[in-house]
All heavy atoms as TSV, in Angstrom:
chain	resi	resn	atom	element	x	y	z
A	1	MET	N	N	-4.630	14.382	16.325
A	1	MET	CA	C	-4.969	13.548	15.187
A	1	MET	C	C	-4.598	12.145	15.430
A	1	MET	O	O	-3.432	11.869	15.819
A	1	MET	CB	C	-4.340	14.088	13.940
A	1	MET	CG	C	-4.866	13.487	12.676
A	1	MET	SD	S	-4.326	14.476	11.230
A	1	MET	CE	C	-3.777	13.202	10.129
A	2	ARG	N	N	-5.398	11.167	15.085
A	2	ARG	CA	C	-5.130	9.791	15.331
A	2	ARG	C	C	-4.208	9.216	14.129
A	2	ARG	O	O	-4.373	9.634	13.009
A	2	ARG	CB	C	-6.459	9.011	15.205
A	2	ARG	CG	C	-6.473	7.762	15.996
A	2	ARG	CD	C	-7.808	7.067	16.072
A	2	ARG	NE	N	-7.834	6.191	14.912
A	2	ARG	CZ	C	-8.999	5.791	14.297
A	2	ARG	NH1	N	-10.107	6.154	14.792
A	2	ARG	NH2	N	-8.915	4.996	13.338
A	3	PRO	N	N	-3.226	8.389	14.472
A	3	PRO	CA	C	-2.342	7.872	13.459
A	3	PRO	C	C	-3.130	6.942	12.564
A	3	PRO	O	O	-4.185	6.375	13.003
A	3	PRO	CB	C	-1.323	7.126	14.269
A	3	PRO	CG	C	-1.865	6.826	15.520
A	3	PRO	CD	C	-2.883	7.895	15.795
A	4	ASN	N	N	-2.633	6.659	11.342
A	4	ASN	CA	C	-3.262	5.762	10.452
A	4	ASN	C	C	-3.119	4.311	11.007
A	4	ASN	O	O	-2.074	3.938	11.557
A	4	ASN	CB	C	-2.579	5.787	9.054
A	4	ASN	CG	C	-2.800	6.968	8.330
A	4	ASN	OD1	O	-3.784	7.618	8.561
A	4	ASN	ND2	N	-1.981	7.332	7.431
A	5	ARG	N	N	-4.194	3.570	10.928
A	5	ARG	CA	C	-4.285	2.191	11.361
A	5	ARG	C	C	-4.597	1.341	10.179
A	5	ARG	O	O	-5.602	1.446	9.639
A	5	ARG	CB	C	-5.255	2.080	12.499
A	5	ARG	CG	C	-5.058	2.947	13.592
A	5	ARG	CD	C	-5.394	2.381	14.937
A	5	ARG	NE	N	-5.269	3.436	15.960
A	5	ARG	CZ	C	-4.338	3.283	16.948
A	5	ARG	NH1	N	-3.633	2.248	17.088
A	5	ARG	NH2	N	-4.316	4.297	17.826
A	6	PHE	N	N	-3.631	0.525	9.774
A	6	PHE	CA	C	-3.769	-0.325	8.649
A	6	PHE	C	C	-4.475	-1.629	9.068
A	6	PHE	O	O	-4.183	-2.172	10.019
A	6	PHE	CB	C	-2.398	-0.639	7.971
A	6	PHE	CG	C	-1.777	0.572	7.413
A	6	PHE	CD1	C	-0.853	1.390	8.039
A	6	PHE	CD2	C	-2.082	0.964	6.100
A	6	PHE	CE1	C	-0.295	2.428	7.530
A	6	PHE	CE2	C	-1.633	2.124	5.560
A	6	PHE	CZ	C	-0.658	2.897	6.258
A	7	TYR	N	N	-5.393	-2.091	8.251
A	7	TYR	CA	C	-6.017	-3.381	8.410
A	7	TYR	C	C	-6.088	-4.099	7.085
A	7	TYR	O	O	-5.815	-3.456	6.095
A	7	TYR	CB	C	-7.403	-3.220	9.129
A	7	TYR	CG	C	-8.347	-2.364	8.326
A	7	TYR	CD1	C	-9.309	-2.934	7.458
A	7	TYR	CD2	C	-8.401	-0.983	8.468
A	7	TYR	CE1	C	-10.126	-2.185	6.749
A	7	TYR	CE2	C	-9.339	-0.198	7.792
A	7	TYR	CZ	C	-10.238	-0.848	6.931
A	7	TYR	OH	O	-11.112	-0.062	6.279
A	8	ASP	N	N	-6.474	-5.327	7.148
A	8	ASP	CA	C	-6.508	-6.183	5.880
A	8	ASP	C	C	-5.163	-6.062	5.170
A	8	ASP	O	O	-5.197	-5.834	3.955
A	8	ASP	CB	C	-7.777	-5.749	5.129
A	8	ASP	CG	C	-8.143	-6.760	4.017
A	8	ASP	OD1	O	-7.654	-7.925	4.223
A	8	ASP	OD2	O	-8.809	-6.444	3.138
A	9	VAL	N	N	-4.100	-6.247	5.867
A	9	VAL	CA	C	-2.726	-6.198	5.288
A	9	VAL	C	C	-2.372	-7.589	4.620
A	9	VAL	O	O	-2.475	-8.553	5.328
A	9	VAL	CB	C	-1.746	-5.773	6.297
A	9	VAL	CG1	C	-0.336	-5.671	5.710
A	9	VAL	CG2	C	-2.161	-4.390	6.877
A	10	ILE	N	N	-1.914	-7.538	3.391
A	10	ILE	CA	C	-1.340	-8.687	2.758
A	10	ILE	C	C	0.009	-8.375	2.167
A	10	ILE	O	O	0.337	-7.210	2.014
A	10	ILE	CB	C	-2.330	-9.270	1.664
A	10	ILE	CG1	C	-2.416	-8.264	0.537
A	10	ILE	CG2	C	-3.616	-9.718	2.224
A	10	ILE	CD1	C	-3.059	-8.919	-0.685
A	11	GLN	N	N	0.809	-9.370	1.929
A	11	GLN	CA	C	2.168	-9.173	1.336
A	11	GLN	C	C	2.145	-9.886	0.010
A	11	GLN	O	O	1.905	-11.112	-0.012
A	11	GLN	CB	C	3.254	-9.655	2.185
A	11	GLN	CG	C	4.552	-9.286	1.648
A	11	GLN	CD	C	5.571	-8.948	2.808
A	11	GLN	OE1	O	5.237	-8.864	3.943
A	11	GLN	NE2	N	6.846	-8.746	2.360
A	12	ILE	N	N	2.569	-9.168	-1.076
A	12	ILE	CA	C	2.749	-9.759	-2.367
A	12	ILE	C	C	4.176	-9.531	-2.727
A	12	ILE	O	O	4.587	-8.363	-3.107
A	12	ILE	CB	C	1.742	-9.158	-3.352
A	12	ILE	CG1	C	0.279	-9.242	-3.023
A	12	ILE	CG2	C	2.025	-9.645	-4.759
A	12	ILE	CD1	C	-0.708	-8.513	-3.776
A	13	GLY	N	N	4.963	-10.530	-2.663
A	13	GLY	CA	C	6.411	-10.359	-2.892
A	13	GLY	C	C	6.964	-9.417	-1.777
A	13	GLY	O	O	6.587	-9.611	-0.610
A	14	PRO	N	N	7.738	-8.453	-2.212
A	14	PRO	CA	C	8.282	-7.524	-1.204
A	14	PRO	C	C	7.271	-6.406	-0.878
A	14	PRO	O	O	7.634	-5.506	-0.063
A	14	PRO	CB	C	9.525	-6.943	-1.852
A	14	PRO	CG	C	9.263	-6.951	-3.190
A	14	PRO	CD	C	8.361	-8.256	-3.470
A	15	VAL	N	N	6.135	-6.355	-1.509
A	15	VAL	CA	C	5.205	-5.215	-1.426
A	15	VAL	C	C	4.066	-5.550	-0.404
A	15	VAL	O	O	3.463	-6.699	-0.526
A	15	VAL	CB	C	4.566	-4.825	-2.796
A	15	VAL	CG1	C	3.722	-3.653	-2.634
A	15	VAL	CG2	C	5.773	-4.492	-3.738
A	16	ARG	N	N	3.781	-4.741	0.536
A	16	ARG	CA	C	2.625	-4.862	1.416
A	16	ARG	C	C	1.468	-4.005	0.963
A	16	ARG	O	O	1.711	-2.770	0.593
A	16	ARG	CB	C	3.045	-4.479	2.853
A	16	ARG	CG	C	3.907	-5.508	3.508
A	16	ARG	CD	C	4.072	-5.239	4.983
A	16	ARG	NE	N	4.873	-6.284	5.532
A	16	ARG	CZ	C	5.227	-6.265	6.888
A	16	ARG	NH1	N	4.756	-5.352	7.624
A	16	ARG	NH2	N	5.926	-7.206	7.339
A	17	VAL	N	N	0.282	-4.567	0.962
A	17	VAL	CA	C	-0.877	-3.878	0.627
A	17	VAL	C	C	-1.762	-3.731	1.845
A	17	VAL	O	O	-2.009	-4.848	2.515
A	17	VAL	CB	C	-1.604	-4.578	-0.479
A	17	VAL	CG1	C	-2.956	-3.840	-0.848
A	17	VAL	CG2	C	-0.780	-4.711	-1.758
A	18	GLY	N	N	-2.245	-2.572	2.215
A	18	GLY	CA	C	-3.029	-2.392	3.346
A	18	GLY	C	C	-4.141	-1.356	3.127
A	18	GLY	O	O	-4.107	-0.568	2.252
A	19	THR	N	N	-5.179	-1.463	3.978
A	19	THR	CA	C	-6.335	-0.549	3.926
A	19	THR	C	C	-6.371	0.368	5.186
A	19	THR	O	O	-5.978	-0.097	6.248
A	19	THR	CB	C	-7.596	-1.301	3.819
A	19	THR	OG1	O	-7.508	-2.252	2.650
A	19	THR	CG2	C	-8.868	-0.449	3.686
A	20	PHE	N	N	-6.688	1.591	5.015
A	20	PHE	CA	C	-6.778	2.544	6.141
A	20	PHE	C	C	-7.830	3.579	5.857
A	20	PHE	O	O	-8.336	3.745	4.724
A	20	PHE	CB	C	-5.519	3.201	6.426
A	20	PHE	CG	C	-5.031	4.178	5.338
A	20	PHE	CD1	C	-5.230	5.550	5.462
A	20	PHE	CD2	C	-4.401	3.757	4.180
A	20	PHE	CE1	C	-4.780	6.426	4.472
A	20	PHE	CE2	C	-4.021	4.623	3.186
A	20	PHE	CZ	C	-4.230	5.966	3.330
A	21	ASN	N	N	-8.328	4.275	6.869
A	21	ASN	CA	C	-9.233	5.391	6.750
A	21	ASN	C	C	-8.457	6.682	6.907
A	21	ASN	O	O	-7.781	6.883	7.925
A	21	ASN	CB	C	-10.340	5.298	7.808
A	21	ASN	CG	C	-11.182	4.072	7.667
A	21	ASN	OD1	O	-11.595	3.725	6.533
A	21	ASN	ND2	N	-11.516	3.411	8.674
A	22	ASN	N	N	-8.551	7.533	5.965
A	22	ASN	CA	C	-7.873	8.869	6.013
A	22	ASN	C	C	-8.561	9.839	6.897
A	22	ASN	O	O	-9.672	9.538	7.488
A	22	ASN	CB	C	-7.576	9.402	4.629
A	22	ASN	CG	C	-8.839	9.876	3.889
A	22	ASN	OD1	O	-9.871	9.858	4.441
A	22	ASN	ND2	N	-8.629	10.227	2.618
A	23	GLY	N	N	-8.064	11.063	7.099
A	23	GLY	CA	C	-8.641	12.003	7.927
A	23	GLY	C	C	-10.023	12.622	7.523
A	23	GLY	O	O	-10.708	13.165	8.254
A	24	ARG	N	N	-10.360	12.276	6.281
A	24	ARG	CA	C	-11.639	12.764	5.722
A	24	ARG	C	C	-12.743	11.656	5.823
A	24	ARG	O	O	-13.872	11.843	5.247
A	24	ARG	CB	C	-11.457	13.244	4.296
A	24	ARG	CG	C	-10.536	14.400	4.208
A	24	ARG	CD	C	-10.506	14.804	2.805
A	24	ARG	NE	N	-9.701	16.045	2.700
A	24	ARG	CZ	C	-9.619	16.708	1.642
A	24	ARG	NH1	N	-10.091	16.353	0.455
A	24	ARG	NH2	N	-8.839	17.784	1.615
A	25	GLY	N	N	-12.428	10.571	6.411
A	25	GLY	CA	C	-13.368	9.495	6.608
A	25	GLY	C	C	-13.506	8.560	5.404
A	25	GLY	O	O	-14.416	7.770	5.260
A	26	GLN	N	N	-12.618	8.679	4.458
A	26	GLN	CA	C	-12.535	7.858	3.265
A	26	GLN	C	C	-11.744	6.657	3.497
A	26	GLN	O	O	-10.700	6.675	4.167
A	26	GLN	CB	C	-12.032	8.649	2.107
A	26	GLN	CG	C	-12.724	9.887	1.746
A	26	GLN	CD	C	-11.997	10.766	0.755
A	26	GLN	OE1	O	-10.744	10.748	0.740
A	26	GLN	NE2	N	-12.719	11.575	-0.002
A	27	THR	N	N	-12.130	5.511	2.892
A	27	THR	CA	C	-11.328	4.277	2.942
A	27	THR	C	C	-10.362	4.347	1.760
A	27	THR	O	O	-10.744	4.584	0.577
A	27	THR	CB	C	-12.183	3.041	2.798
A	27	THR	OG1	O	-13.146	3.068	3.916
A	27	THR	CG2	C	-11.388	1.843	2.848
A	28	ARG	N	N	-8.990	4.194	2.034
A	28	ARG	CA	C	-7.961	4.227	1.073
A	28	ARG	C	C	-7.135	2.994	1.141
A	28	ARG	O	O	-7.181	2.286	2.176
A	28	ARG	CB	C	-7.062	5.431	1.247
A	28	ARG	CG	C	-7.802	6.754	1.267
A	28	ARG	CD	C	-8.457	7.082	-0.100
A	28	ARG	NE	N	-7.446	7.474	-0.968
A	28	ARG	CZ	C	-7.600	8.128	-2.171
A	28	ARG	NH1	N	-8.787	8.289	-2.636
A	28	ARG	NH2	N	-6.593	8.527	-2.874
A	29	HIS	N	N	-6.444	2.710	0.023
A	29	HIS	CA	C	-5.648	1.438	0.055
A	29	HIS	C	C	-4.211	1.866	-0.421
A	29	HIS	O	O	-4.099	2.720	-1.308
A	29	HIS	CB	C	-6.227	0.437	-0.927
A	29	HIS	CG	C	-7.673	0.226	-0.775
A	29	HIS	ND1	N	-8.160	-0.674	0.202
A	29	HIS	CD2	C	-8.805	0.773	-1.337
A	29	HIS	CE1	C	-9.506	-0.616	0.234
A	29	HIS	NE2	N	-9.918	0.330	-0.688
A	30	THR	N	N	-3.262	1.253	0.183
A	30	THR	CA	C	-1.822	1.645	-0.129
A	30	THR	C	C	-1.020	0.444	-0.416
A	30	THR	O	O	-1.361	-0.730	0.109
A	30	THR	CB	C	-1.215	2.427	0.960
A	30	THR	OG1	O	-0.008	2.962	0.548
A	30	THR	CG2	C	-1.131	1.643	2.230
A	31	ALA	N	N	-0.096	0.597	-1.330
A	31	ALA	CA	C	0.946	-0.420	-1.557
A	31	ALA	C	C	2.284	0.167	-1.367
A	31	ALA	O	O	2.581	1.226	-1.834
A	31	ALA	CB	C	0.752	-0.940	-2.977
A	32	ALA	N	N	3.054	-0.555	-0.552
A	32	ALA	CA	C	4.456	-0.062	-0.177
A	32	ALA	C	C	5.450	-1.155	-0.188
A	32	ALA	O	O	5.179	-2.192	0.254
A	32	ALA	CB	C	4.433	0.632	1.145
A	33	CYS	N	N	6.587	-0.929	-0.889
A	33	CYS	CA	C	7.649	-1.933	-0.987
A	33	CYS	C	C	8.496	-1.926	0.315
A	33	CYS	O	O	8.883	-0.857	0.754
A	33	CYS	CB	C	8.514	-1.695	-2.236
A	33	CYS	SG	S	9.777	-2.917	-2.532
A	34	THR	N	N	8.790	-3.125	0.769
A	34	THR	CA	C	9.603	-3.198	2.052
A	34	THR	C	C	11.091	-3.512	1.680
A	34	THR	O	O	11.857	-3.642	2.736
A	34	THR	CB	C	9.000	-4.358	2.904
A	34	THR	OG1	O	9.059	-5.512	2.228
A	34	THR	CG2	C	7.593	-3.992	3.334
A	35	ALA	N	N	11.449	-3.517	0.439
A	35	ALA	CA	C	12.903	-3.721	0.152
A	35	ALA	C	C	13.723	-2.578	0.524
A	35	ALA	O	O	13.335	-1.405	0.415
A	35	ALA	CB	C	12.997	-4.036	-1.353
A	36	PRO	N	N	14.964	-2.760	0.944
A	36	PRO	CA	C	15.802	-1.640	1.323
A	36	PRO	C	C	16.155	-0.780	0.213
A	36	PRO	O	O	16.374	-1.212	-0.921
A	36	PRO	CB	C	17.172	-2.396	1.774
A	36	PRO	CG	C	16.852	-3.824	1.985
A	36	PRO	CD	C	15.683	-4.063	1.174
A	37	ASN	N	N	16.075	0.541	0.366
A	37	ASN	CA	C	16.418	1.644	-0.559
A	37	ASN	C	C	15.436	1.645	-1.725
A	37	ASN	O	O	15.869	2.087	-2.826
A	37	ASN	CB	C	17.839	1.503	-1.044
A	37	ASN	CG	C	18.811	1.661	0.121
A	37	ASN	OD1	O	18.586	2.447	1.013
A	37	ASN	ND2	N	19.816	0.868	0.060
A	38	CYS	N	N	14.312	1.047	-1.697
A	38	CYS	CA	C	13.374	1.064	-2.779
A	38	CYS	C	C	12.524	2.379	-2.844
A	38	CYS	O	O	12.558	3.098	-3.762
A	38	CYS	CB	C	12.502	-0.181	-2.768
A	38	CYS	SG	S	11.303	-0.171	-4.206
A	39	GLY	N	N	11.743	2.636	-1.873
A	39	GLY	CA	C	10.973	3.889	-1.716
A	39	GLY	C	C	9.628	3.854	-2.514
A	39	GLY	O	O	9.003	4.840	-2.668
A	40	PHE	N	N	9.280	2.685	-3.050
A	40	PHE	CA	C	7.975	2.619	-3.790
A	40	PHE	C	C	6.801	2.607	-2.888
A	40	PHE	O	O	6.689	1.862	-1.868
A	40	PHE	CB	C	7.939	1.378	-4.633
A	40	PHE	CG	C	6.634	0.996	-5.294
A	40	PHE	CD1	C	6.194	1.676	-6.366
A	40	PHE	CD2	C	5.889	0.072	-4.732
A	40	PHE	CE1	C	5.005	1.385	-7.020
A	40	PHE	CE2	C	4.580	-0.247	-5.257
A	40	PHE	CZ	C	4.174	0.405	-6.413
A	41	SER	N	N	5.871	3.520	-3.074
A	41	SER	CA	C	4.594	3.484	-2.367
A	41	SER	C	C	3.524	4.198	-3.189
A	41	SER	O	O	3.868	5.214	-3.830
A	41	SER	CB	C	4.677	4.085	-1.001
A	41	SER	OG	O	4.919	5.490	-1.074
A	42	THR	N	N	2.299	3.713	-3.157
A	42	THR	CA	C	1.209	4.328	-3.842
A	42	THR	C	C	-0.031	4.272	-3.025
A	42	THR	O	O	-0.140	3.484	-2.195
A	42	THR	CB	C	0.876	3.577	-5.188
A	42	THR	OG1	O	0.597	2.253	-5.009
A	42	THR	CG2	C	2.069	3.747	-6.175
A	43	GLU	N	N	-0.951	5.131	-3.278
A	43	GLU	CA	C	-2.233	5.202	-2.610
A	43	GLU	C	C	-3.298	5.204	-3.663
A	43	GLU	O	O	-3.291	5.941	-4.643
A	43	GLU	CB	C	-2.357	6.512	-1.750
A	43	GLU	CG	C	-3.592	6.495	-0.914
A	43	GLU	CD	C	-3.536	7.681	-0.004
A	43	GLU	OE1	O	-2.586	8.012	0.666
A	43	GLU	OE2	O	-4.610	8.377	0.039
A	44	HIS	N	N	-4.316	4.366	-3.449
A	44	HIS	CA	C	-5.412	4.209	-4.376
A	44	HIS	C	C	-6.816	4.178	-3.677
A	44	HIS	O	O	-6.966	3.901	-2.522
A	44	HIS	CB	C	-5.283	2.808	-5.089
A	44	HIS	CG	C	-3.982	2.683	-5.815
A	44	HIS	ND1	N	-3.785	3.154	-7.081
A	44	HIS	CD2	C	-2.788	2.150	-5.382
A	44	HIS	CE1	C	-2.503	2.915	-7.439
A	44	HIS	NE2	N	-1.983	2.276	-6.448
A	45	ARG	N	N	-7.886	4.500	-4.487
A	45	ARG	CA	C	-9.221	4.380	-4.027
A	45	ARG	C	C	-9.730	2.895	-4.062
A	45	ARG	O	O	-10.612	2.569	-3.275
A	45	ARG	CB	C	-10.117	5.278	-4.827
A	45	ARG	CG	C	-9.954	6.735	-4.536
A	45	ARG	CD	C	-10.972	7.535	-5.216
A	45	ARG	NE	N	-10.666	7.612	-6.666
A	45	ARG	CZ	C	-11.417	7.973	-7.647
A	45	ARG	NH1	N	-12.659	8.226	-7.433
A	45	ARG	NH2	N	-10.971	7.952	-8.911
A	46	ASP	N	N	-9.243	2.149	-4.939
A	46	ASP	CA	C	-9.665	0.765	-5.126
A	46	ASP	C	C	-8.634	-0.261	-4.613
A	46	ASP	O	O	-7.442	-0.019	-4.830
A	46	ASP	CB	C	-9.979	0.454	-6.612
A	46	ASP	CG	C	-11.065	1.270	-7.132
A	46	ASP	OD1	O	-12.018	1.567	-6.472
A	46	ASP	OD2	O	-10.903	1.646	-8.353
A	47	ARG	N	N	-9.151	-1.249	-3.872
A	47	ARG	CA	C	-8.222	-2.253	-3.383
A	47	ARG	C	C	-7.531	-2.988	-4.552
A	47	ARG	O	O	-6.314	-3.297	-4.557
A	47	ARG	CB	C	-8.946	-3.249	-2.508
A	47	ARG	CG	C	-8.244	-4.451	-1.998
A	47	ARG	CD	C	-7.306	-4.142	-0.902
A	47	ARG	NE	N	-6.525	-5.230	-0.417
A	47	ARG	CZ	C	-6.009	-5.357	0.712
A	47	ARG	NH1	N	-6.186	-4.432	1.601
A	47	ARG	NH2	N	-5.326	-6.418	1.044
A	48	SER	N	N	-8.327	-3.231	-5.620
A	48	SER	CA	C	-7.756	-3.951	-6.832
A	48	SER	C	C	-6.621	-3.213	-7.445
A	48	SER	O	O	-5.659	-3.848	-7.968
A	48	SER	CB	C	-8.842	-4.318	-7.758
A	48	SER	OG	O	-9.496	-3.055	-8.251
A	49	ALA	N	N	-6.682	-1.899	-7.519
A	49	ALA	CA	C	-5.679	-1.070	-8.042
A	49	ALA	C	C	-4.409	-1.155	-7.222
A	49	ALA	O	O	-3.292	-1.223	-7.807
A	49	ALA	CB	C	-6.100	0.371	-8.213
A	50	ALA	N	N	-4.534	-1.182	-5.900
A	50	ALA	CA	C	-3.236	-1.327	-4.993
A	50	ALA	C	C	-2.672	-2.681	-5.225
A	50	ALA	O	O	-1.445	-2.811	-5.226
A	50	ALA	CB	C	-3.717	-1.034	-3.603
A	51	GLU	N	N	-3.554	-3.756	-5.348
A	51	GLU	CA	C	-2.921	-5.044	-5.527
A	51	GLU	C	C	-2.307	-5.243	-6.833
A	51	GLU	O	O	-1.239	-5.827	-6.983
A	51	GLU	CB	C	-4.112	-6.182	-5.370
A	51	GLU	CG	C	-4.463	-6.215	-3.894
A	51	GLU	CD	C	-5.493	-7.326	-3.647
A	51	GLU	OE1	O	-5.748	-8.137	-4.557
A	51	GLU	OE2	O	-6.004	-7.402	-2.519
A	52	LEU	N	N	-2.876	-4.585	-7.899
A	52	LEU	CA	C	-2.216	-4.607	-9.186
A	52	LEU	C	C	-0.901	-3.922	-9.189
A	52	LEU	O	O	0.035	-4.392	-9.749
A	52	LEU	CB	C	-3.179	-3.967	-10.221
A	52	LEU	CG	C	-2.640	-3.881	-11.610
A	52	LEU	CD1	C	-2.349	-5.243	-12.190
A	52	LEU	CD2	C	-3.536	-3.125	-12.585
A	53	ALA	N	N	-0.800	-2.802	-8.487
A	53	ALA	CA	C	0.428	-2.052	-8.404
A	53	ALA	C	C	1.447	-2.926	-7.673
A	53	ALA	O	O	2.674	-2.903	-8.053
A	53	ALA	CB	C	0.243	-0.702	-7.590
A	54	ALA	N	N	1.034	-3.714	-6.686
A	54	ALA	CA	C	1.993	-4.535	-5.979
A	54	ALA	C	C	2.435	-5.726	-6.840
A	54	ALA	O	O	3.564	-6.092	-6.807
A	54	ALA	CB	C	1.258	-5.107	-4.690
A	55	ARG	N	N	1.578	-6.246	-7.590
A	55	ARG	CA	C	1.916	-7.381	-8.458
A	55	ARG	C	C	2.855	-6.970	-9.620
A	55	ARG	O	O	3.663	-7.770	-10.028
A	55	ARG	CB	C	0.663	-8.089	-9.045
A	55	ARG	CG	C	-0.161	-8.748	-8.019
A	55	ARG	CD	C	-1.292	-9.514	-8.653
A	55	ARG	NE	N	-2.489	-9.811	-7.805
A	55	ARG	CZ	C	-2.486	-10.481	-6.747
A	55	ARG	NH1	N	-1.363	-10.962	-6.232
A	55	ARG	NH2	N	-3.616	-10.694	-6.004
A	56	THR	N	N	2.688	-5.760	-10.125
A	56	THR	CA	C	3.572	-5.340	-11.248
A	56	THR	C	C	4.810	-4.520	-10.863
A	56	THR	O	O	5.602	-4.205	-11.764
A	56	THR	CB	C	2.756	-4.491	-12.150
A	56	THR	OG1	O	2.160	-3.361	-11.499
A	56	THR	CG2	C	1.530	-5.298	-12.749
A	57	HIS	N	N	4.966	-4.305	-9.633
A	57	HIS	CA	C	6.225	-3.549	-9.107
A	57	HIS	C	C	7.449	-4.305	-9.285
A	57	HIS	O	O	7.475	-5.533	-8.943
A	57	HIS	CB	C	5.989	-3.093	-7.653
A	57	HIS	CG	C	7.218	-2.547	-7.085
A	57	HIS	ND1	N	7.803	-1.348	-7.594
A	57	HIS	CD2	C	8.047	-3.023	-6.077
A	57	HIS	CE1	C	8.869	-1.123	-6.859
A	57	HIS	NE2	N	9.091	-2.126	-6.014
A	58	ARG	N	N	8.446	-3.708	-9.775
A	58	ARG	CA	C	9.778	-4.285	-9.923
A	58	ARG	C	C	10.760	-3.371	-9.337
A	58	ARG	O	O	10.871	-2.201	-9.705
A	58	ARG	CB	C	10.222	-4.612	-11.329
A	58	ARG	CG	C	9.254	-5.541	-12.124
A	58	ARG	CD	C	9.365	-6.927	-11.538
A	58	ARG	NE	N	8.417	-7.851	-12.183
A	58	ARG	CZ	C	7.355	-8.301	-11.645
A	58	ARG	NH1	N	7.041	-7.973	-10.435
A	58	ARG	NH2	N	6.507	-9.061	-12.232
A	59	CYS	N	N	11.520	-3.827	-8.304
A	59	CYS	CA	C	12.526	-2.967	-7.657
A	59	CYS	C	C	13.656	-2.772	-8.519
A	59	CYS	O	O	14.169	-3.648	-9.245
A	59	CYS	CB	C	13.040	-3.627	-6.351
A	59	CYS	SG	S	11.833	-3.719	-5.044
A	60	ASN	N	N	14.243	-1.515	-8.533
A	60	ASN	CA	C	15.461	-1.247	-9.221
A	60	ASN	C	C	16.607	-1.230	-8.234
A	60	ASN	O	O	16.647	-0.540	-7.270
A	60	ASN	CB	C	15.366	0.202	-9.904
A	60	ASN	CG	C	14.333	0.307	-10.920
A	60	ASN	OD1	O	14.070	-0.713	-11.680
A	60	ASN	ND2	N	13.668	1.446	-11.118
A	61	PRO	N	N	17.598	-2.069	-8.560
A	61	PRO	CA	C	18.738	-2.191	-7.555
A	61	PRO	C	C	19.534	-0.960	-7.469
A	61	PRO	O	O	19.563	-0.109	-8.307
A	61	PRO	CB	C	19.531	-3.406	-8.083
A	61	PRO	CG	C	19.057	-3.723	-9.407
A	61	PRO	CD	C	17.740	-2.976	-9.617
């Protein structure tokens, strides 16, 4: 199985938003926080939903 390859990656604050094709041939979008010990990540069908999640995410210290 081929590893996920992210493209069209942007960074909004500490959160990176990227697009990938899953194993079923669907295009999916993910938002993941890069802050230490945060662990926030989501997967969405719409790019706008992933970007909204990135913009509204607040890390808990």
